[in-house]
KOLMIPA-918165 format. One record per residue (C-alpha): chain; residue in one letter; residue number from 1; x, y, z. Coordinates in nm, 2 decimals, padded with zeros to 4 digits. Example, Ala and Ser with C-alpha at 12.3 -4.5 7.8 and 13.67 -1.06 7.14 Angstrom:
A, a, 1, 01.23, -00.45, 00.78
A, s, 2, 01.37, -00.11, 00.71
//
This chain:
A, x, 1, 03.20, 02.44, -03.98
A, x, 2, 02.86, 02.32, -03.99
A, x, 3, 02.71, 02.31, -03.67
A, x, 4, 02.42, 02.11, -03.49
A, x, 5, 02.28, 02.32, -03.19
A, x, 6, 02.04, 02.08, -02.99
A, x, 7, 01.85, 02.21, -02.72
A, x, 8, 01.62, 02.05, -02.44
A, x, 9, 01.32, 02.14, -02.23
A, x, 10, 01.45, 02.31, -01.92
A, x, 11, 01.29, 02.40, -01.58
A, x, 12, 01.29, 02.65, -01.35
A, x, 13, 01.18, 02.76, -00.99
A, x, 14, 01.18, 03.05, -00.79
A, x, 15, 01.54, 03.05, -00.71
A, x, 16, 01.73, 02.88, -01.02
A, x, 17, 01.68, 02.85, -01.41
A, x, 18, 01.80, 02.51, -01.57
A, x, 19, 01.84, 02.47, -01.95
A, x, 20, 02.10, 02.26, -02.14
A, x, 21, 02.17, 02.09, -02.48
A, x, 22, 02.42, 02.00, -02.69
A, x, 23, 02.70, 02.10, -02.97
A, x, 24, 02.81, 01.90, -03.26
A, x, 25, 02.98, 01.90, -03.59
A, x, 26, 02.81, 01.71, -03.86
A, x, 27, 02.52, 01.49, -03.83
A, x, 28, 02.33, 01.56, -03.49
A, x, 29, 02.07, 01.35, -03.35
A, x, 30, 01.79, 01.58, -03.44
A, x, 31, 01.80, 01.49, -03.76
A, x, 32, 01.57, 01.19, -03.74
A, x, 33, 01.25, 01.22, -04.03
A, x, 34, 00.90, 01.05, -03.99
A, x, 35, 00.89, 01.01, -04.35
A, x, 36, 01.18, 00.78, -04.42
A, x, 37, 01.12, 00.38, -04.45
A, x, 38, 01.31, 00.06, -04.46
A, x, 39, 01.68, 00.09, -04.51
A, x, 40, 01.65, 00.49, -04.52
A, x, 41, 01.51, 00.46, -04.17
A, x, 42, 01.75, 00.23, -04.05
A, x, 43, 02.08, 00.46, -04.17
A, x, 44, 01.89, 00.75, -04.02
A, x, 45, 01.87, 00.60, -03.69
A, x, 46, 02.23, 00.45, -03.70
A, x, 47, 02.33, 00.80, -03.79
A, x, 48, 02.21, 00.93, -03.45
A, x, 49, 02.48, 00.74, -03.27
A, x, 50, 02.75, 00.85, -03.54
A, x, 51, 02.83, 01.23, -03.41
A, x, 52, 03.13, 01.46, -03.33
A, x, 53, 03.03, 01.65, -03.03
A, x, 54, 03.22, 02.00, -02.98
A, x, 55, 03.45, 02.06, -02.64
A, x, 56, 03.51, 02.37, -02.49
A, x, 57, 03.31, 02.57, -02.71
A, x, 58, 03.14, 02.89, -02.61
A, x, 59, 02.73, 02.89, -02.60
A, x, 60, 02.57, 03.22, -02.48
A, x, 61, 02.22, 03.17, -02.32
A, x, 62, 01.99, 03.49, -02.33
A, x, 63, 01.63, 03.53, -02.22
A, x, 64, 01.49, 03.84, -02.10
A, x, 65, 01.76, 04.09, -01.93
A, x, 66, 02.00, 03.79, -01.89
A, x, 67, 02.29, 03.69, -02.09
A, x, 68, 02.55, 03.46, -01.98
A, x, 69, 02.79, 03.24, -02.13
A, x, 70, 02.96, 02.90, -02.06
A, x, 71, 03.17, 02.65, -02.30
A, x, 72, 03.07, 02.27, -02.37
A, x, 73, 03.20, 01.98, -02.19
A, x, 74, 03.38, 01.68, -02.37
A, x, 75, 03.10, 01.55, -02.51
A, x, 76, 02.92, 01.85, -02.61
A, x, 77, 02.67, 01.88, -02.34
A, x, 78, 02.61, 02.23, -02.17
A, x, 79, 02.43, 02.35, -01.92
A, x, 80, 02.30, 02.68, -01.78
A, x, 81, 02.23, 02.67, -01.38
A, x, 82, 02.21, 03.03, -01.30
A, x, 83, 02.02, 03.21, -01.01
A, x, 84, 01.67, 03.31, -01.13
A, x, 85, 01.40, 03.54, -00.88
A, x, 86, 01.24, 03.71, -01.12
A, x, 87, 00.83, 03.71, -01.12
A, x, 88, 00.72, 03.44, -01.40
A, x, 89, 00.40, 03.34, -01.49
A, x, 90, 00.35, 02.94, -01.49
A, x, 91, 00.38, 02.77, -01.81
A, x, 92, 00.63, 02.74, -02.10
A, x, 93, 00.88, 03.01, -02.17
A, x, 94, 01.10, 03.07, -02.49
A, x, 95, 01.51, 03.10, -02.45
A, x, 96, 01.76, 03.16, -02.68
A, x, 97, 02.12, 02.99, -02.73
A, x, 98, 02.36, 03.09, -02.96
A, x, 99, 02.73, 02.98, -03.07
A, x, 100, 02.99, 03.11, -03.28
A, x, 101, 03.28, 02.93, -03.44
A, x, 102, 03.51, 03.04, -03.70
A, x, 103, 03.27, 03.30, -03.79
A, x, 104, 03.01, 03.05, -03.87
A, x, 105, 02.74, 03.12, -03.55
A, x, 106, 02.41, 02.98, -03.53
A, x, 107, 02.08, 03.07, -03.26
A, x, 108, 01.82, 02.83, -03.16
A, x, 109, 01.53, 02.85, -02.96
A, x, 110, 01.43, 02.64, -02.70
A, x, 111, 01.15, 02.59, -02.40
A, x, 112, 01.14, 02.58, -02.02
A, x, 113, 00.85, 02.51, -01.76
A, x, 114, 00.73, 02.76, -01.47
A, x, 115, 00.56, 02.47, -01.35
A, x, 116, 00.15, 02.56, -01.25
A, x, 117, 00.05, 02.54, -00.91
A, x, 118, 00.03, 02.11, -00.93
A, x, 119, -00.15, 01.87, -00.71
A, x, 120, 00.11, 01.62, -00.85
A, x, 121, 00.46, 01.59, -00.99
A, x, 122, 00.44, 01.30, -01.28
A, x, 123, 00.78, 01.11, -01.35
A, x, 124, 00.76, 00.86, -01.59
A, x, 125, 00.98, 00.59, -01.75
A, x, 126, 00.93, 00.58, -02.14
A, x, 127, 01.00, 00.23, -02.29
A, x, 128, 00.78, -00.06, -02.17
A, x, 129, 00.59, 00.21, -01.93
A, x, 130, 00.44, 00.42, -02.24
A, x, 131, 00.60, 00.32, -02.58
A, x, 132, 00.62, -00.03, -02.64
A, x, 133, 01.00, -00.10, -02.71
A, x, 134, 01.05, -00.47, -02.60
A, x, 135, 01.36, -00.39, -02.36
A, x, 136, 01.34, -00.75, -02.20
A, x, 137, 01.52, -00.88, -02.56
A, x, 138, 01.81, -00.69, -02.66
A, x, 139, 01.79, -00.82, -03.05
A, x, 140, 01.38, -00.77, -03.07
A, x, 141, 01.46, -00.39, -02.93
A, x, 142, 01.71, -00.31, -03.18
A, x, 143, 01.50, -00.48, -03.47
A, x, 144, 01.19, -00.30, -03.38
A, x, 145, 01.42, 00.03, -03.35
A, x, 146, 01.57, -00.02, -03.71
A, x, 147, 01.26, -00.15, -03.89
A, x, 148, 00.97, 00.07, -03.74
A, x, 149, 00.93, 00.46, -03.79
A, x, 150, 00.77, 00.64, -03.48
A, x, 151, 00.45, 00.64, -03.68
A, x, 152, 00.44, 00.27, -03.68
A, x, 153, 00.55, 00.26, -03.32
A, x, 154, 00.27, 00.20, -03.08
A, x, 155, 00.14, 00.29, -02.70
A, x, 156, -00.01, 00.05, -02.47
A, x, 157, -00.39, 00.08, -02.47
A, x, 158, -00.52, 00.30, -02.25
A, x, 159, -00.19, 00.44, -02.13
A, x, 160, -00.26, 00.82, -02.32
A, x, 161, -00.59, 00.82, -02.09
A, x, 162, -00.43, 00.74, -01.81
A, x, 163, -00.12, 01.05, -01.84
A, x, 164, -00.43, 01.31, -01.97
A, x, 165, -00.61, 01.22, -01.64
A, x, 166, -00.32, 01.28, -01.44
A, x, 167, -00.19, 01.55, -01.58
A, x, 168, -00.54, 01.73, -01.54
A, x, 169, -00.61, 01.62, -01.21
A, x, 170, -00.69, 01.91, -00.94
A, x, 171, -00.65, 02.18, -01.19
A, x, 172, -00.95, 02.45, -01.27
A, x, 173, -00.82, 02.66, -01.49
A, x, 174, -00.82, 02.55, -01.87
A, x, 175, -00.45, 02.52, -01.98
A, x, 176, -00.32, 02.49, -01.61
A, x, 177, -00.13, 02.10, -01.60
A, x, 178, 00.07, 01.90, -01.32
A, x, 179, 00.44, 01.88, -01.47
A, x, 180, 00.53, 01.61, -01.63
A, x, 181, 00.91, 01.45, -01.66
A, x, 182, 00.97, 01.19, -01.89
A, x, 183, 01.33, 01.01, -01.75
A, x, 184, 01.47, 00.69, -01.91
A, x, 185, 01.77, 00.49, -02.01
A, x, 186, 01.75, 00.59, -02.34
A, x, 187, 02.06, 00.84, -02.47
A, x, 188, 02.01, 01.20, -02.57
A, x, 189, 02.02, 01.08, -02.92
A, x, 190, 01.70, 00.95, -02.94
A, x, 191, 01.56, 01.26, -02.78
A, x, 192, 01.39, 01.39, -03.11
A, x, 193, 01.24, 01.06, -03.16
A, x, 194, 01.11, 01.03, -02.79
A, x, 195, 00.98, 01.40, -02.83
A, x, 196, 00.79, 01.31, -03.15
A, x, 197, 00.63, 01.02, -03.03
A, x, 198, 00.50, 01.20, -02.78
A, x, 199, 00.35, 01.47, -02.97
A, x, 200, 00.22, 01.20, -03.21
A, x, 201, 00.02, 01.03, -02.96
A, x, 202, -00.08, 01.33, -02.75
A, x, 203, 00.10, 01.24, -02.47
A, x, 204, 00.15, 01.53, -02.18
A, x, 205, 00.41, 01.78, -02.28
A, x, 206, 00.71, 01.69, -02.06
A, x, 207, 01.01, 01.77, -01.96
A, x, 208, 01.29, 01.49, -02.09
A, x, 209, 01.58, 01.39, -01.90
A, x, 210, 01.81, 01.07, -02.07
A, x, 211, 02.12, 00.93, -02.06
A, x, 212, 02.48, 01.04, -02.15
A, x, 213, 02.49, 01.07, -02.53
A, x, 214, 02.67, 00.80, -02.72
A, x, 215, 02.92, 00.90, -03.01
A, x, 216, 03.02, 00.58, -03.18
A, x, 217, 02.83, 00.30, -03.40
A, x, 218, 02.92, 00.02, -03.14
A, x, 219, 02.74, 00.21, -02.86
A, x, 220, 02.39, 00.17, -03.07
A, x, 221, 02.41, -00.20, -03.00
A, x, 222, 02.39, -00.14, -02.63
A, x, 223, 02.13, 00.15, -02.61
A, x, 224, 01.91, 00.14, -02.35
A, x, 225, 02.17, -00.08, -02.11
A, x, 226, 02.40, -00.08, -01.87
A, x, 227, 02.39, 00.13, -01.52
A, x, 228, 02.04, 00.32, -01.46
A, x, 229, 02.15, 00.49, -01.17
A, x, 230, 02.15, 00.82, -01.36
A, x, 231, 01.76, 00.76, -01.39
A, x, 232, 01.79, 00.77, -00.98
A, x, 233, 02.02, 01.08, -00.96
A, x, 234, 01.78, 01.25, -01.20
A, x, 235, 01.45, 01.18, -01.03
A, x, 236, 01.62, 01.27, -00.69
A, x, 237, 01.72, 01.60, -00.84
A, x, 238, 01.37, 01.70, -00.99
A, x, 239, 01.22, 01.63, -00.67
A, x, 240, 01.48, 01.81, -00.47
A, x, 241, 01.42, 02.11, -00.72
A, x, 242, 01.05, 02.09, -00.65
A, x, 243, 00.97, 01.96, -00.32
A, x, 244, 00.63, 02.08, -00.16
A, x, 245, 00.44, 01.88, -00.42
A, x, 246, 00.38, 01.49, -00.41
A, x, 247, 00.53, 01.30, -00.68
A, x, 248, 00.34, 00.97, -00.88
A, x, 249, 00.61, 00.74, -01.05
A, x, 250, 00.51, 00.55, -01.33
A, x, 251, 00.75, 00.27, -01.49
A, x, 252, 00.80, -00.10, -01.55
A, x, 253, 00.92, -00.43, -01.46
A, x, 254, 01.15, -00.50, -01.75
A, x, 255, 01.49, -00.34, -01.59
A, x, 256, 01.55, -00.15, -01.26
A, x, 257, 01.24, 00.11, -01.21
A, x, 258, 01.11, -00.08, -00.91
A, x, 259, 01.45, -00.10, -00.75
A, x, 260, 01.52, 00.30, -00.82
A, x, 261, 01.16, 00.40, -00.73
A, x, 262, 01.22, 00.24, -00.36
A, x, 263, 01.53, 00.43, -00.32
A, x, 264, 01.35, 00.73, -00.43
A, x, 265, 01.06, 00.66, -00.17
A, x, 266, 01.32, 00.59, 00.10
A, x, 267, 01.52, 00.90, 00.07
A, x, 268, 01.17, 01.13, 00.03
A, x, 269, 00.94, 00.98, 00.27
A, x, 270, 00.69, 01.24, 00.25
A, x, 271, 00.71, 01.34, -00.12
A, x, 272, 00.58, 01.03, -00.28
A, x, 273, 00.21, 00.93, -00.33
A, x, 274, 00.20, 00.64, -00.59
A, x, 275, 00.42, 00.44, -00.72
A, x, 276, 00.29, 00.23, -01.07
A, x, 277, 00.48, -00.06, -01.22
A, x, 278, 00.37, -00.22, -01.58
A, x, 279, 00.39, -00.56, -01.58
A, x, 280, 00.61, -00.67, -01.95
A, x, 281, 00.59, -01.05, -01.90
A, x, 282, 00.33, -01.31, -01.87
A, x, 283, 00.35, -01.33, -01.49
A, x, 284, 00.42, -01.11, -01.21
A, x, 285, 00.77, -01.09, -01.11
A, x, 286, 00.84, -01.22, -00.73
A, x, 287, 01.12, -00.96, -00.64
A, x, 288, 00.90, -00.71, -00.80
A, x, 289, 00.58, -00.74, -00.61
A, x, 290, 00.87, -00.80, -00.28
A, x, 291, 00.99, -00.45, -00.40
A, x, 292, 00.65, -00.30, -00.42
A, x, 293, 00.52, -00.44, -00.08
A, x, 294, 00.83, -00.25, 00.11
A, x, 295, 00.72, 00.09, -00.07
A, x, 296, 00.38, 00.03, 00.05
A, x, 297, 00.49, -00.02, 00.40
A, x, 298, 00.62, 00.31, 00.35
A, x, 299, 00.27, 00.46, 00.32
A, x, 300, 00.32, 00.51, -00.05
A, x, 301, 00.02, 00.37, -00.29
A, x, 302, 00.12, 00.08, -00.51
A, x, 303, 00.00, -00.05, -00.85
A, x, 304, 00.13, -00.35, -01.04
A, x, 305, -00.07, -00.37, -01.36
A, x, 306, -00.10, -00.55, -01.70
A, x, 307, -00.37, -00.32, -01.87
A, x, 308, -00.34, 00.08, -01.82
A, x, 309, -00.76, 00.08, -01.74
A, x, 310, -00.65, -00.09, -01.41
A, x, 311, -00.39, 00.16, -01.31
A, x, 312, -00.70, 00.43, -01.40
A, x, 313, -00.90, 00.25, -01.20
A, x, 314, -00.65, 00.23, -00.92
A, x, 315, -00.60, 00.63, -00.95
A, x, 316, -00.97, 00.66, -00.93
A, x, 317, -01.00, 00.44, -00.62
A, x, 318, -00.69, 00.64, -00.47
A, x, 319, -00.85, 00.98, -00.52
A, x, 320, -00.54, 01.08, -00.75
A, x, 321, -00.78, 01.18, -01.07
//
């Protein structure tokens, strides 16, 4: 049996370690190649959604003296949330996960983050927040995804500069940075695409949290659609996991980011420094403006912007960068 073991970036605090991934047979989402063009690229994207998860299979985590075994869930997903109180320097740390099925085994290495002392935690959406995706149009979004490989996709002007300045804000040490989290309604199928795009454009290295994996070609047609409640839950989990730093949230007005961020601000009234919402259409949306006014009334700085240089100006004016 051919196995595909996919690990994602995890995270740790002074009490708990969280790492997670998926186990598949056949074609897994990490088979994405940047050198594919035309029809080969389109087929590769579609194959990301034609996967066969492996349920109830043993997975073993190893890190330092820790060795823990669990089993995969129905969709092949596994997660280790384990007590952890060892001294650990800030930064990225390597861990190892292995599995063995019918005498065929494999070992993969992943990373998890122990945050540097942070001025802020930065939580950003992906599609139409830093990656131009055309989420307002289902057909255009699918067309762009199928026709343009990662090296042909673009970020918004100045967004990388804004994110780099947010990453360095308040940090004196050369290799220190504020912690970044990318939380999206894109499915885990697209993890490698997102990760490679971020690296190619030199966006800050981040923990990436996506939506439940899809396992059929019909699911591809609805990628990124449906309920966005998972984004709310994931953002809530991040802030609860690291409650002692203020957060900056970045999103756009093409879907439900403003509504989600308003709920987050209400639940964590002392944890939010600023909310940034990118305007994706020709005009600002009145309902988004109203939501942002309510967020501002909670003492959170808001910025509804079309171009990232305006967001940078706001961050400087507010003393965030």
